[in-house]
DOKOLKOL-636802 format. One record per residue: residue number from 1; x, y, z of N, C-alpha, C, CB in turn. Coordinates in Angstrom, 3 decimals, padded with zeros to 6 digits. Glycine has a CB too. Example, Ala and Ser with C-alpha at 12.3 -4.5 7.8 and 13.67 -1.06 7.14 Angstrom:
<recs>
   nr    n.east   n.north      n.up   ca.east  ca.north     ca.up    c.east   c.north      c.up   cb.east  cb.north     cb.up
    1   013.190  -005.690   007.800   012.300  -004.500   007.800   013.200  -003.300   007.800   011.308  -004.473   009.046
    2   012.850  -002.250   007.080   013.670  -001.060   007.140   012.900   000.030   007.870   014.084  -000.598   005.725
</recs>
This chain:
<recs>
   nr    n.east   n.north      n.up   ca.east  ca.north     ca.up    c.east   c.north      c.up   cb.east  cb.north     cb.up
    1   010.010  -094.202  -028.269   009.936  -093.519  -029.560   010.921  -094.149  -030.515   010.217  -092.008  -029.411
    2   010.460  -094.465  -031.747   011.320  -095.088  -032.720   012.279  -094.103  -033.353   010.503  -095.747  -033.772
    3   013.286  -094.631  -034.053   014.290  -093.769  -034.665   013.690  -092.872  -035.736   015.402  -094.604  -035.259
    4   012.706  -093.369  -036.484   012.081  -092.550  -037.536   011.305  -091.391  -036.929   011.146  -093.409  -038.410
    5   010.617  -091.627  -035.793   009.874  -090.541  -035.136   010.822  -089.490  -034.592   008.996  -091.090  -034.002
    6   011.933  -089.943  -034.017   012.925  -088.992  -033.501   013.496  -088.155  -034.640   014.061  -089.735  -032.760
    7   013.726  -088.769  -035.787   014.265  -088.031  -036.928   013.284  -086.975  -037.417   014.610  -088.989  -038.065
    8   011.988  -087.319  -037.420   010.973  -086.363  -037.847   010.926  -085.173  -036.906   009.601  -087.033  -037.921
    9   010.985  -085.447  -035.595   010.940  -084.342  -034.635   012.166  -083.453  -034.751   010.823  -084.879  -033.214
   10   013.328  -084.055  -034.956   014.537  -083.248  -035.115   014.457  -082.396  -036.373   015.779  -084.144  -035.163
   11   013.906  -082.969  -037.443   013.768  -082.217  -038.682   012.768  -081.095  -038.524   013.352  -083.130  -039.820
   12   011.734  -081.319  -037.721   010.670  -080.332  -037.577   010.946  -079.255  -036.572   009.429  -081.000  -037.210
   13   011.981  -079.397  -035.779   012.240  -078.437  -034.707   013.654  -077.906  -034.828   012.023  -079.081  -033.323
   14   013.821  -076.825  -035.526   015.145  -076.246  -035.734   015.555  -075.437  -034.516   015.166  -075.366  -036.997
   15   016.840  -075.255  -034.329   017.357  -074.508  -033.185   017.398  -073.026  -033.482   018.746  -075.001  -032.805
   16   016.784  -072.240  -032.590   016.888  -070.780  -032.638   017.668  -070.362  -031.402   015.462  -070.080  -032.695
   17   018.823  -069.750  -031.588   019.665  -069.401  -030.457   019.284  -068.029  -029.921   021.144  -069.430  -030.856
   18   019.098  -067.953  -028.615   018.920  -066.685  -027.928   020.013  -066.583  -026.879   017.493  -066.567  -027.286
   19   020.367  -065.359  -026.535   021.445  -065.183  -025.572   020.892  -065.351  -024.162   022.117  -063.796  -025.739
   20   021.525  -066.210  -023.385   021.135  -066.355  -021.989   021.564  -065.121  -021.220   021.751  -067.628  -021.368
   21   020.882  -064.861  -020.115   021.213  -063.749  -019.220   021.088  -062.386  -019.887   022.612  -063.917  -018.694
   22   020.183  -062.255  -020.833   019.910  -060.956  -021.436   018.800  -060.285  -020.643   019.518  -061.097  -022.941
   23   018.998  -059.028  -020.192   017.963  -058.382  -019.395   016.655  -058.270  -020.159   018.421  -057.007  -018.953
   24   015.552  -058.383  -019.457   014.244  -058.227  -020.076   013.832  -056.770  -020.010   013.192  -059.125  -019.390
   25   012.781  -056.418  -020.745   012.355  -055.028  -020.792   010.839  -054.965  -020.852   012.979  -054.298  -021.999
   26   010.317  -053.772  -020.675   008.879  -053.561  -020.761   008.480  -053.435  -022.226   008.451  -052.301  -019.962
   27   007.504  -054.211  -022.661   007.044  -054.155  -024.040   005.943  -053.105  -024.183   006.540  -055.537  -024.500
   28   005.924  -052.423  -025.331   004.899  -051.406  -025.582   003.723  -052.071  -026.276   005.461  -050.225  -026.444
   29   002.898  -052.783  -025.501   001.868  -053.636  -026.061   000.455  -053.057  -026.115   001.830  -054.863  -025.300
   30   000.089  -052.034  -025.355  -001.323  -051.661  -025.227  -002.046  -051.344  -026.529  -001.428  -050.496  -024.346
   31  -001.345  -050.862  -027.577  -002.017  -050.476  -028.809  -002.348  -051.662  -029.710  -001.166  -049.499  -029.561
   32  -001.836  -052.843  -029.399  -002.077  -054.016  -030.221  -003.376  -054.700  -029.818  -000.908  -054.991  -030.113
   33  -003.977  -055.421  -030.769  -005.192  -056.177  -030.487  -005.118  -057.526  -031.178  -006.447  -055.401  -030.942
   34  -005.728  -058.535  -030.582  -005.791  -059.879  -031.143  -007.243  -060.251  -031.395  -005.117  -060.907  -030.201
   35  -007.453  -061.081  -032.425  -008.799  -061.558  -032.749  -008.926  -063.017  -032.319  -009.100  -061.401  -034.274
   36  -009.831  -063.320  -031.374  -010.004  -064.710  -030.958  -010.877  -065.477  -031.942  -010.613  -064.774  -029.559
   37  -010.769  -066.781  -031.906  -011.635  -067.619  -032.731  -013.071  -067.585  -032.228  -011.122  -069.057  -032.754
   38  -013.238  -067.190  -030.989  -014.572  -067.038  -030.416  -014.629  -065.691  -029.704  -014.912  -068.214  -029.435
   39  -015.494  -064.791  -030.160  -015.607  -063.499  -029.499  -015.065  -062.354  -030.334  -014.893  -063.538  -028.190
   40  -014.920  -061.208  -029.687  -014.536  -059.970  -030.345  -013.044  -059.682  -030.182  -015.352  -058.815  -029.794
   41  -012.477  -058.855  -031.091  -011.079  -058.443  -030.933  -010.854  -057.830  -029.557  -010.681  -057.440  -032.032
   42  -009.710  -058.123  -028.994  -009.394  -057.669  -027.639  -007.988  -057.082  -027.624  -009.514  -058.837  -026.613
   43  -007.839  -055.942  -026.998  -006.522  -055.317  -026.925  -005.617  -056.079  -025.965  -006.645  -053.852  -026.489
   44  -004.336  -055.946  -026.172  -003.376  -056.579  -025.278  -003.532  -056.020  -023.867  -001.935  -056.372  -025.789
   45  -003.836  -054.734  -023.784  -004.060  -054.127  -022.462  -005.169  -054.861  -021.716  -004.418  -052.629  -022.604
   46  -006.266  -055.153  -022.419  -007.387  -055.858  -021.794  -007.005  -057.289  -021.420  -008.596  -055.868  -022.733
   47  -006.267  -057.966  -022.307  -005.852  -059.333  -022.020  -004.963  -059.389  -020.786  -005.124  -059.929  -023.219
   48  -004.011  -058.463  -020.711  -003.099  -058.461  -019.576  -003.827  -058.147  -018.274  -001.981  -057.455  -019.802
   49  -004.899  -057.350  -018.360  -005.636  -056.958  -017.156  -006.426  -058.114  -016.552  -006.577  -055.815  -017.478
   50  -006.571  -059.206  -017.286  -007.374  -060.330  -016.805  -006.636  -061.201  -015.792  -007.809  -061.178  -017.971
   51  -005.335  -061.033  -015.679  -004.558  -061.882  -014.772  -003.350  -061.111  -014.263  -004.110  -063.189  -015.479
   52  -002.709  -061.640  -013.251  -001.498  -061.006  -012.728  -000.359  -061.102  -013.732  -001.085  -061.649  -011.400
   53  -000.363  -062.170  -014.518   000.629  -062.351  -015.583   000.004  -063.216  -016.666   001.954  -063.001  -015.035
   54   000.528  -063.098  -017.872   000.013  -063.855  -019.014   001.159  -064.526  -019.741  -000.774  -062.940  -019.976
   55   000.972  -065.798  -020.071   001.931  -066.523  -020.906   001.385  -066.554  -022.321   002.187  -067.974  -020.368
   56   002.042  -065.844  -023.238   001.684  -065.921  -024.645   002.436  -067.099  -025.253   002.013  -064.584  -025.393
   57   001.679  -068.045  -025.806   002.259  -069.234  -026.426   002.095  -069.084  -027.930   001.580  -070.556  -025.903
   58   003.189  -068.908  -028.651   003.100  -068.717  -030.094   002.876  -070.072  -030.751   004.383  -068.031  -030.655
   59   001.791  -070.151  -031.510   001.166  -071.408  -031.907   001.048  -071.482  -033.421  -000.218  -071.559  -031.254
   60   001.199  -072.695  -033.960   000.980  -072.914  -035.386   000.437  -074.319  -035.590   002.290  -072.705  -036.194
   61  -000.564  -074.439  -036.451  -001.181  -075.749  -036.670  -000.241  -076.725  -037.364  -002.445  -075.597  -037.489
   62   000.746  -076.215  -038.111   001.629  -077.101  -038.852   002.927  -077.446  -038.162   001.935  -076.502  -040.138
   63   003.128  -076.985  -036.931   004.404  -077.206  -036.245   004.336  -078.452  -035.364   004.782  -075.976  -035.397
   64   005.209  -079.457  -035.615   005.187  -080.664  -034.777   005.580  -080.389  -033.341   006.105  -081.708  -035.351
   65   006.383  -079.359  -033.118   006.778  -079.019  -031.750   005.581  -078.500  -030.955   007.906  -077.971  -031.760
   66   004.697  -077.737  -031.617   003.477  -077.266  -030.965   002.626  -078.457  -030.548   002.678  -076.327  -031.900
   67   002.504  -079.429  -031.428   001.692  -080.614  -031.118   002.221  -081.353  -029.899   001.653  -081.559  -032.316
   68   003.508  -081.569  -029.847   004.031  -082.395  -028.761   004.065  -081.665  -027.425   005.414  -082.874  -029.106
   69   003.994  -080.329  -027.456   003.979  -079.582  -026.199   002.575  -079.199  -025.748   004.813  -078.342  -026.336
   70   001.545  -079.498  -026.554   000.207  -079.017  -026.224  -000.283  -079.523  -024.868  -000.765  -079.434  -027.302
   71  -000.084  -080.817  -024.598  -000.559  -081.374  -023.327   000.167  -080.726  -022.145  -000.356  -082.906  -023.302
   72   001.443  -080.447  -022.321   002.209  -079.812  -021.246   001.745  -078.378  -021.022   003.710  -079.836  -021.567
   73   001.467  -077.658  -022.111   000.929  -076.299  -021.995  -000.418  -076.321  -021.279   000.784  -075.649  -023.389
   74  -001.280  -077.257  -021.665  -002.602  -077.358  -021.034  -002.481  -077.617  -019.533  -003.426  -078.478  -021.694
   75  -001.563  -078.494  -019.149  -001.384  -078.814  -017.731  -000.903  -077.597  -016.955  -000.392  -079.971  -017.561
   76   000.033  -076.845  -017.523   000.537  -075.644  -016.845  -000.557  -074.582  -016.756   001.773  -075.076  -017.586
   77  -001.323  -074.428  -017.834  -002.402  -073.432  -017.827  -003.415  -073.736  -016.736  -003.101  -073.384  -019.193
   78  -003.758  -074.988  -016.592  -004.726  -075.373  -015.564  -004.157  -075.169  -014.165  -005.147  -076.831  -015.749
   79  -002.878  -075.521  -013.986  -002.261  -075.422  -012.663  -002.060  -073.974  -012.227  -000.930  -076.146  -012.655
   80  -001.783  -073.075  -013.178  -001.422  -071.713  -012.808  -002.576  -070.720  -012.858  -000.339  -071.238  -013.697
   81  -003.719  -071.108  -013.427  -004.842  -070.173  -013.483  -005.261  -069.741  -012.079  -006.032  -070.809  -014.220
   82  -005.294  -070.678  -011.142  -005.691  -070.360  -009.768  -004.663  -069.465  -009.081  -005.884  -071.645  -008.961
   83  -003.468  -069.375  -009.670  -002.405  -068.548  -009.077  -002.227  -067.244  -009.839  -001.079  -069.318  -009.050
   84  -003.221  -066.906  -010.662  -003.227  -065.593  -011.305  -002.482  -065.491  -012.607  -002.675  -064.619  -010.396
   85  -002.256  -066.624  -013.295  -001.535  -066.607  -014.568  -002.436  -067.185  -015.656  -000.199  -067.409  -014.470
   86  -002.606  -066.428  -016.750  -003.405  -066.881  -017.883  -002.488  -067.331  -019.017  -004.356  -065.763  -018.366
   87  -002.953  -068.297  -019.800  -002.230  -068.762  -020.983  -003.039  -068.398  -022.222  -001.968  -070.302  -020.919
   88  -002.370  -067.796  -023.213  -003.024  -067.361  -024.448  -002.229  -067.883  -025.639  -003.147  -065.804  -024.503
   89  -002.827  -068.767  -026.430  -002.160  -069.283  -027.633  -002.390  -068.319  -028.791  -002.681  -070.709  -027.996
   90  -001.307  -067.922  -029.451  -001.348  -066.873  -030.467  -000.831  -067.403  -031.801  -000.521  -065.653  -030.019
   91  -001.610  -067.195  -032.854  -001.205  -067.536  -034.218  -000.703  -066.282  -034.919  -002.382  -068.174  -035.010
   92   000.588  -066.260  -035.281   001.180  -065.098  -035.941   001.652  -065.399  -037.359   002.336  -064.583  -035.126
   93   001.574  -066.653  -037.786   002.053  -067.030  -039.115   001.208  -066.406  -040.219   002.055  -068.543  -039.261
   94   001.883  -065.891  -041.246   001.178  -065.455  -042.443   000.508  -066.672  -043.067   002.148  -064.761  -043.455
   95  -000.721  -066.495  -043.549  -001.405  -067.596  -044.204  -002.383  -068.341  -043.322  -000.414  -068.544  -044.723
   96  -002.216  -068.263  -042.002  -003.207  -068.866  -041.122  -004.396  -067.912  -040.998  -002.594  -069.187  -039.720
   97  -005.588  -068.460  -041.001  -006.808  -067.653  -040.939  -007.641  -068.074  -039.741  -007.630  -067.788  -042.242
   98  -008.628  -067.257  -039.414  -009.528  -067.610  -038.313  -010.252  -068.918  -038.603  -010.547  -066.487  -038.069
   99  -010.645  -069.122  -039.854  -011.330  -070.364  -040.202  -010.418  -071.575  -040.014  -011.831  -070.305  -041.643
  100  -009.162  -071.444  -040.427  -008.235  -072.572  -040.261  -007.943  -072.824  -038.789  -006.924  -072.311  -041.019
  101  -007.920  -071.771  -037.995  -007.693  -071.934  -036.563  -008.894  -072.586  -035.890  -007.396  -070.584  -035.915
  102  -010.080  -072.198  -036.304  -011.285  -072.826  -035.754  -011.315  -074.315  -036.075  -012.547  -072.142  -036.304
  103  -010.894  -074.674  -037.289  -010.855  -076.074  -037.667  -009.827  -076.834  -036.835  -010.542  -076.214  -039.153
  104  -008.666  -076.203  -036.588  -007.645  -076.836  -035.749  -008.157  -077.020  -034.328  -006.353  -075.999  -035.741
  105  -008.864  -076.026  -033.810  -009.470  -076.147  -032.477  -010.393  -077.355  -032.405  -010.249  -074.871  -032.120
  106  -011.220  -077.492  -033.445  -012.193  -078.585  -033.463  -011.506  -079.948  -033.541  -013.154  -078.417  -034.642
  107  -010.539  -080.072  -034.427  -009.888  -081.355  -034.644  -009.041  -081.783  -033.445  -009.026  -081.289  -035.888
  108  -008.467  -080.816  -032.759  -007.567  -081.139  -031.648  -008.239  -080.998  -030.287  -006.345  -080.250  -031.701
  109  -009.497  -080.566  -030.278  -010.238  -080.389  -029.020  -009.445  -079.515  -028.045  -010.547  -081.763  -028.374
  110  -009.017  -078.352  -028.523  -008.196  -077.465  -027.711  -008.995  -076.896  -026.535  -007.635  -076.328  -028.571
  111  -008.303  -076.727  -025.420  -008.963  -076.292  -024.187  -009.287  -074.806  -024.176  -008.097  -076.619  -023.002
  112  -008.545  -074.020  -024.953  -008.728  -072.568  -024.957  -008.852  -072.073  -026.395  -007.548  -071.858  -024.235
  113  -009.509  -070.925  -026.598  -009.586  -070.380  -027.961  -008.210  -069.931  -028.436  -010.581  -069.197  -028.022
  114  -008.003  -069.976  -029.734  -006.785  -069.445  -030.336  -007.002  -067.967  -030.666  -006.393  -070.254  -031.616
  115  -005.907  -067.220  -030.694  -005.966  -065.788  -030.957  -005.115  -065.473  -032.180  -005.489  -064.973  -029.723
  116  -005.685  -064.724  -033.104  -004.995  -064.383  -034.339  -004.262  -063.054  -034.198  -005.983  -064.323  -035.505
  117  -002.964  -063.081  -034.477  -002.088  -061.908  -034.450  -001.826  -061.512  -035.899  -000.735  -062.200  -033.674
  118  -002.759  -060.775  -036.491  -002.663  -060.452  -037.914  -001.439  -059.583  -038.176  -003.941  -059.739  -038.399
  119  -000.646  -059.992  -039.157   000.574  -059.262  -039.482   001.745  -059.594  -038.584   000.315  -057.807  -039.418
  120   001.533  -060.468  -037.604   002.622  -060.851  -036.712   003.137  -059.729  -035.836   003.741  -061.389  -037.506
  121   002.271  -058.757  -035.517   002.716  -057.583  -034.765   003.126  -057.936  -033.340   001.616  -056.535  -034.735
  122   002.360  -058.800  -032.695   002.712  -059.181  -031.326   003.985  -060.013  -031.315   001.563  -059.960  -030.667
  123   004.113  -060.919  -032.273   005.337  -061.722  -032.358   006.558  -060.826  -032.537   005.245  -062.729  -033.522
  124   006.418  -059.809  -033.363   007.535  -058.882  -033.574   007.841  -058.109  -032.304   007.222  -057.908  -034.719
  125   006.802  -057.630  -031.623   007.006  -056.841  -030.407   007.660  -057.663  -029.311   005.681  -056.282  -029.911
  126   007.259  -058.938  -029.204   007.786  -059.792  -028.142   009.013  -060.602  -028.596   006.695  -060.739  -027.654
  127   009.475  -060.340  -029.825   010.687  -060.977  -030.359   010.552  -062.493  -030.414   011.900  -060.600  -029.511
  128   009.354  -062.958  -030.757   009.127  -064.394  -030.933   009.349  -064.719  -032.404   007.680  -064.816  -030.467
  129   010.264  -065.649  -032.675   010.597  -065.974  -034.060   010.251  -067.407  -034.430   012.060  -065.736  -034.303
  130   009.784  -068.178  -033.463   009.467  -069.574  -033.751   008.323  -070.045  -032.859   010.710  -070.468  -033.553
  131   007.720  -071.156  -033.251   006.676  -071.777  -032.430   007.211  -073.090  -031.887   005.364  -072.006  -033.250
  132   006.908  -073.427  -030.620   006.051  -072.717  -029.672   006.836  -071.905  -028.645   005.164  -073.699  -028.959
  133   007.412  -070.791  -029.058   008.026  -069.871  -028.107   006.974  -069.396  -027.105   008.670  -068.664  -028.843
  134   007.370  -069.278  -025.834   006.474  -068.760  -024.803   007.075  -067.475  -024.224   006.238  -069.824  -023.678
  135   006.210  -066.508  -023.946   006.652  -065.231  -023.376   005.763  -064.928  -022.180   006.593  -064.067  -024.440
  136   006.375  -064.794  -021.025   005.664  -064.475  -019.788   005.696  -062.961  -019.578   006.296  -065.222  -018.566
  137   004.507  -062.347  -019.535   004.385  -060.892  -019.420   003.563  -060.544  -018.188   003.740  -060.287  -020.693
  138   004.109  -059.676  -017.367   003.385  -059.239  -016.181   002.251  -058.306  -016.578   004.332  -058.546  -015.187
  139   001.286  -058.114  -015.677   000.104  -057.289  -015.964   000.481  -055.897  -016.476  -000.758  -057.158  -014.711
  140   001.578  -055.325  -015.979   001.972  -053.977  -016.379   002.792  -053.957  -017.666   002.760  -053.327  -015.272
  141   002.954  -055.095  -018.325   003.667  -055.137  -019.597   005.121  -055.522  -019.501   003.574  -053.835  -020.246
  142   005.623  -055.783  -018.299   007.022  -056.176  -018.158   007.203  -057.625  -018.626   007.493  -056.012  -016.686
  143   008.126  -057.827  -019.552   008.423  -059.171  -020.047   009.351  -059.862  -019.053   009.068  -059.121  -021.474
  144   008.878  -060.953  -018.479   009.637  -061.656  -017.450   010.441  -062.821  -018.003   008.708  -062.152  -016.380
  145   009.969  -063.406  -019.093   010.654  -064.583  -019.634   010.288  -064.737  -021.102   010.281  -065.871  -018.835
  146   011.277  -065.142  -021.899   011.041  -065.459  -023.300   011.882  -066.682  -023.633   011.389  -064.245  -024.240
  147   011.247  -067.715  -024.190   012.011  -068.903  -024.530   011.125  -070.088  -024.808   012.966  -069.237  -023.431
  148   011.634  -071.267  -024.510   010.855  -072.491  -024.675   010.413  -072.986  -023.315   011.668  -073.577  -025.413
  149   009.525  -073.974  -023.311   009.044  -074.496  -022.043   010.149  -075.176  -021.260   007.911  -075.461  -022.273
  150   011.073  -075.801  -021.973   012.166  -076.512  -021.316   013.291  -076.695  -022.323   011.692  -077.889  -020.749
  151   014.290  -077.476  -021.949   015.437  -077.690  -022.828   015.353  -078.981  -023.629   016.696  -077.692  -022.022
  152   014.190  -079.611  -023.654   014.019  -080.861  -024.386   013.859  -080.599  -025.873   012.813  -081.633  -023.855
  153   014.738  -081.171  -026.677   014.504  -081.138  -028.116   013.691  -082.355  -028.539   015.839  -081.084  -028.887
  154   013.752  -083.418  -027.744   012.961  -084.618  -027.990   012.365  -085.084  -026.668   013.825  -085.743  -028.643
  155   011.149  -085.625  -026.685   010.529  -086.089  -025.439   011.365  -087.163  -024.758   009.131  -086.625  -025.714
  156   011.480  -087.053  -023.448   012.158  -088.093  -022.685   013.651  -087.945  -022.580   011.866  -089.386  -023.272
  157   014.217  -086.867  -023.102   015.660  -086.682  -022.980   016.047  -086.497  -021.513   016.125  -085.471  -023.819
  158   017.234  -086.955  -021.181   017.705  -086.806  -019.810   018.098  -085.359  -019.526   018.891  -087.741  -019.547
  159   018.031  -085.005  -018.258   018.460  -083.671  -017.840   017.492  -082.563  -018.184   019.764  -083.363  -018.446
  160   016.194  -082.868  -018.187   015.204  -081.836  -018.506   015.243  -080.702  -017.493   013.800  -082.440  -018.555
  161   015.231  -079.469  -018.005   015.168  -078.273  -017.169   013.877  -077.533  -017.500   016.422  -077.353  -017.388
  162   012.942  -077.429  -016.571   011.626  -076.821  -016.835   011.695  -075.299  -016.809   010.598  -077.309  -015.808
  163   012.207  -074.704  -017.869   012.473  -073.271  -017.885   011.239  -072.428  -017.585   013.033  -072.878  -019.217
  164   010.130  -072.703  -018.254   008.939  -071.887  -018.014   008.436  -072.062  -016.589   007.832  -072.248  -019.008
  165   008.438  -073.279  -016.090   007.999  -073.506  -014.711   008.895  -072.755  -013.731   007.999  -075.012  -014.385
  166   010.183  -072.710  -014.008   011.101  -071.956  -013.157   010.790  -070.463  -013.219   012.558  -072.213  -013.574
  167   010.468  -069.972  -014.417   010.131  -068.555  -014.560   008.829  -068.226  -013.832   010.014  -068.181  -016.045
  168   007.857  -069.119  -013.911   006.598  -068.908  -013.205   006.804  -068.918  -011.694   005.581  -069.977  -013.603
  169   007.638  -069.824  -011.226   007.927  -069.881  -009.792   008.624  -068.603  -009.334   008.798  -071.109  -009.463
  170   009.547  -068.098  -010.159   010.233  -066.855  -009.820   009.247  -065.694  -009.783   011.357  -066.567  -010.825
  171   008.320  -065.668  -010.743   007.290  -064.621  -010.747   006.459  -064.670  -009.473   006.378  -064.766  -011.974
  172   006.092  -065.866  -009.047   005.258  -065.995  -007.849   005.997  -065.531  -006.606   004.802  -067.437  -007.670
  173   007.329  -065.548  -006.664   008.142  -065.040  -005.541   008.385  -063.541  -005.637   009.481  -065.767  -005.489
  174   007.975  -062.940  -006.739   008.211  -061.516  -006.926   009.536  -061.201  -007.568   008.128  -060.821  -005.629
  175   010.188  -062.187  -008.167   011.481  -061.990  -008.814   011.263  -061.605  -010.265   012.356  -063.262  -008.713
  176   011.775  -060.445  -010.682   011.619  -060.001  -012.072   012.924  -060.040  -012.841   011.056  -058.601  -012.111
  177   014.018  -060.440  -012.224   015.319  -060.444  -012.880   015.535  -061.758  -013.620   016.444  -060.214  -011.857
  178   014.681  -062.015  -014.622   014.771  -063.247  -015.384   015.371  -062.970  -016.754   013.391  -063.901  -015.522
  179   015.850  -064.013  -017.396   016.476  -063.874  -018.705   015.747  -064.742  -019.712   017.968  -064.247  -018.646
  180   016.095  -064.586  -020.972   015.502  -065.443  -021.986   016.394  -066.653  -022.227   015.278  -064.664  -023.295
  181   015.784  -067.727  -022.690   016.503  -068.974  -022.911   016.561  -069.268  -024.398   015.837  -070.140  -022.151
  182   017.330  -070.292  -024.807   017.282  -070.692  -026.224   015.884  -071.160  -026.602   018.309  -071.808  -026.512
  183   015.555  -071.019  -027.874   014.289  -071.543  -028.384   014.557  -072.388  -029.618   013.298  -070.394  -028.712
  184   013.734  -073.392  -029.809   013.761  -074.206  -031.022   012.460  -073.955  -031.756   013.954  -075.736  -030.702
  185   012.076  -074.848  -032.640   010.748  -074.781  -033.213   010.702  -074.406  -034.676   009.949  -073.828  -032.458
  186   009.506  -074.042  -035.124   009.230  -073.749  -036.526   009.166  -072.237  -036.737   007.910  -074.419  -036.976
  187   009.770  -071.788  -037.814   009.827  -070.367  -038.114   008.439  -069.743  -038.199   010.572  -070.142  -039.408
  188   008.268  -068.587  -037.558   007.049  -067.801  -037.735   007.192  -067.024  -039.034   006.794  -066.837  -036.515
  189   006.387  -067.366  -040.035   006.503  -066.733  -041.342   005.862  -065.351  -041.324   005.856  -067.607  -042.423
  190   006.494  -064.417  -042.039   006.022  -063.036  -042.065   005.273  -062.688  -043.348   007.185  -062.098  -041.893
  191   005.441  -063.496  -044.402   004.787  -063.186  -045.670   004.510  -064.474  -046.417   005.651  -062.232  -046.527
  192   003.729  -064.351  -047.486   003.415  -065.508  -048.321   004.255  -065.484  -049.594   001.913  -065.537  -048.670
  193   005.544  -065.196  -049.466   006.444  -065.179  -050.615   006.597  -066.596  -051.157   007.824  -064.585  -050.230
  194   007.016  -066.750  -052.419   007.142  -068.090  -053.002   008.056  -069.013  -052.213   007.650  -067.984  -054.406
  195   009.108  -068.458  -051.615   010.016  -069.274  -050.816   009.713  -069.012  -049.347   011.515  -068.961  -051.150
  196   009.024  -069.943  -048.714   008.640  -069.798  -047.315   009.630  -070.562  -046.446   007.191  -070.305  -047.077
  197   010.214  -069.922  -045.413   011.158  -070.636  -044.541   010.525  -071.890  -043.955   011.643  -069.720  -043.410
  198   011.256  -072.978  -043.943   010.769  -074.226  -043.375   011.331  -074.412  -041.977   011.143  -075.417  -044.270
  199   010.611  -075.175  -041.158   011.002  -075.282  -039.755   012.322  -076.029  -039.576   009.911  -075.978  -038.968
  200   012.751  -076.801  -040.570   013.994  -077.556  -040.409   015.189  -076.823  -040.995   013.865  -078.917  -041.057
  201   014.979  -075.608  -041.508   016.076  -074.844  -042.106   016.331  -073.622  -041.242   015.751  -074.429  -043.582
  202   017.497  -073.524  -040.596   017.768  -072.356  -039.753   017.964  -071.109  -040.600   019.005  -072.597  -038.880
  203   017.615  -069.957  -040.036   017.813  -068.700  -040.737   019.297  -068.390  -040.821   017.057  -067.558  -040.039
  204   019.720  -067.469  -041.721   021.144  -067.088  -041.788   021.677  -066.624  -040.444   021.348  -065.987  -042.820
  205   020.830  -065.916  -039.682   021.259  -065.446  -038.362   021.596  -066.615  -037.451   020.171  -064.578  -037.720
  206   020.719  -067.628  -037.465   020.937  -068.788  -036.620   022.152  -069.562  -037.075   019.715  -069.685  -036.618
  207   022.262  -069.752  -038.398   023.396  -070.495  -038.930   024.712  -069.814  -038.582   023.269  -070.648  -040.440
  208   024.704  -068.474  -038.623   025.909  -067.733  -038.293   026.269  -067.857  -036.824   025.741  -066.284  -038.657
  209   025.249  -067.713  -035.960   025.520  -067.746  -034.519   025.805  -069.155  -034.011   024.346  -067.162  -033.758
  210   025.249  -070.153  -034.710   025.413  -071.528  -034.251   026.574  -072.229  -034.920   024.155  -072.304  -034.491
  211   027.137  -071.587  -035.958   028.245  -072.212  -036.652   027.788  -073.252  -037.645   029.179  -072.832  -035.671
  212   026.504  -073.178  -038.094   026.007  -074.149  -039.073   024.691  -074.728  -038.633   027.014  -075.266  -039.289
  213   024.192  -075.638  -039.430   022.919  -076.282  -039.124   023.053  -077.193  -037.922   022.412  -077.072  -040.327
  214   022.172  -077.085  -036.906   022.278  -077.930  -035.721   021.892  -079.359  -036.035   021.406  -077.390  -034.599
</recs>
């Protein structure tokens, strides 16, 4: 990867700090529903009932971090489906529409349909603030993991730690005492205000907790 490409990825993937070793909790998800690009609206209760656990991948067509992790997400989804884990890509950004998601599906030849989280209700409930944050939820609604797929801010960095894979392995062992990890990525926008947060600009909360722009 050239220096210009690395600079673009760093600019496109801001650091969102989460506290490690924070206990997880049961989310009150059953009343929420998502609209898929193909098919009818489906409640979270119904989605969770389809597998022993579900990985919600918060997705945005404009996020470079989503693009670079797509192949890795697809590989994990394929590997874990036989072990009772489903992957669901969710669009929560204000301004994204079903039509724009369908076009993104077509252009990128995505393996699974995208799901629209109108109003960002699921993102708010699961405390997802950036893309591509992943949240592992057990069938009964218990949140087992919230964070990024790994600790890589750029592809090929040394010392990669496969956080999501570790969380999935712990789930398969019956371990529920998992914590959330740091997340990077692009801000999930909540409104179409004139000043829309950009993925390379950390929020005041992040700037305060991190001591400045990463």
